[in-house]
C-alpha positions, 0 to 999 in steps of 0.5 A: 095834834099833828093830822098826817095825810095816809099817803104820806104815812105810806110814803114815810115807811117807803123812804127809809130805802133811800140810803141804801140806793144812794150808796150803791150809786154814789149819790148824795150830792145836793143839787137844786130840784122841786117837788113832784106834781101831787095827784091822787086817785086810785088805781081802781078809778085810773084808766091805765089797765083798761084804756090802752091796746098797750102793743099799739099806738099812734106812735108809729110802727112797733120797734122789730127785731129779738130782744135780750132779756132786761129789767128797766125800774122806772120811778115817778115823783107821785103814789099810785093812782096818780097821774106820774105812777099810772103812766110809769105802769102803763109805759112798763106795760107796753114795753112788756108787750111789745117785747114778749116779756123779754123785758120787764119794768118796775114801776116805782112810786115817790118816796121809794128813793127818796125825794124827787131830787134824789131821784132826778140824781139817781137817773142822772147817776145812772142808778135807775134806768127811767123817769118822770123828772120835773123841770123844777127839780133840775133848775139848779143844773140846767137853768133853760129848764126854769121856763116851764115855771114861767107865769102866762108864758104857755097858753091856758088851753090845755090841748095846745100846751100839750101839742106844743109840748109834743112838737116844739122844736125849741123843747125837744131839740134845742132844750132836750140838748142841754138836758142831755149835756147833764146825762138825762135824756128826755124821751117826751114832754107832757102836762099834767094840767094847769096848777092851782093855789091853795092857801087860808086867804082868797087869793083873787089879785097879787096884793094878796100874797103880800106876807103869805110865805109860798112854798115853792120847788128848788127853782131860783124863777120860782122865787123871783116870781112869787117875790114879784107878787109880794109873797116870801118862799120856802122850798119843800119836798111834797113829802113835807109840805102836808105837815107844813100846811097843817101848822102853818110854817108855810101858808100857800102852795101850788099844784095840778087839782088831781094831786091837791085832792090826792095828798089832801092839801085841800084838808088844810087849806080853806081856799084853792084858787084857779088862776090859769097861770101855769101847767104842771110839765112832766118829762119822761126821761132816761139816762142818757150813757144808758140809753147811747149803750142800747141796740138800736131796736131797743132805743126804737122801742123807747121812742116810739112808746114814749109818743104813742103815750102822749094822747094817752097820759093827756087824758089821763091827767084831764080825767084825774084834774076833772075827778079831784076838782069834784071831790073838793067841791064834794068833800063837806068834811073839808069845805074849800072854797074854789075860786076861778078867777075872770079875765080882768083878775087874770089880766092883773096877775099876768101884768105883775109877772110879765117883768119875770118873763124878762128877767128869766131871759136876761138875768138869770146865769145860763139862760140862753136867751135864743132859746126862750125867743124861739120858744116864745115864737112858737107859741105865738104861732100855734095861737094864732092858728 
């Protein structure tokens, strides 16, 4: 008997809307991508409506001038209550307040317009105005985006990670330009927290991956990474993942802790390992052609709102990840062993992952080695501050 997660069932109902939207946008081309982070949390728990003063923030002066009436759609890779969706809702709330209601923003949860890859295509084709996009879903089109999938490349300190994502020139100028060539316009990059592994085998050393079939995003680099550990890999949208884990057609997966709890992956896995190997990076993006067609005051409005949301989303992901970890530990009906790797264990994984950094820099077609070197140097500067 198959056990379905409640939110997964809701997602299946909404996904039927995909065919209509893709026909309207001329979509349907296959492209490589990866599934979005998966976190849970009720809307009542989310601080999105309580914590902000919506009209202001730390992003600078508000955009000035009159605004024509517009309706935008902002799609995420997660469900209501989870970090990405709550981000889109809060972002929209601030836009509406700043424009006196002239511009309205409809937040859309995962499944409303198809899979994560479908959603990235819709943004690229202009089917939606805004989207939260994970780099793993566009790694085939933008090889340099796979840099976020490198294990033990970014710091383990989450505040430092967010600072790098917010201020790095390599990311926000050089990498952003490569997105724009594919008709994506990045407004901000941000972390949804550290990733964790779940499996039915406690993973404490690279050798524990031997023989395991790991679910990954559609990223060539992710395949190479887990191959270095000795695992096989399989690409799946997260909408299929719960059932695949339950049926044991895949043996393991990785996601931020809040998403693991929200999607119920811990219900069908015996262990969760916290290896501090990587972060789930999300990108606030708009369709580049659409952005370039906007009046200057609307462009300013979008950019300042994305900037001031950086602090908000960092606090939101931290809150949800802390709550998710506690909920997993407290779930006596679905007991899960939580394994936090020590420094010696992390060093063993770091050594196994290091050759993949060079493989990414030198072997993946289309990767800009200078961008890699520049970001690596920036990270070292931040770590040595």
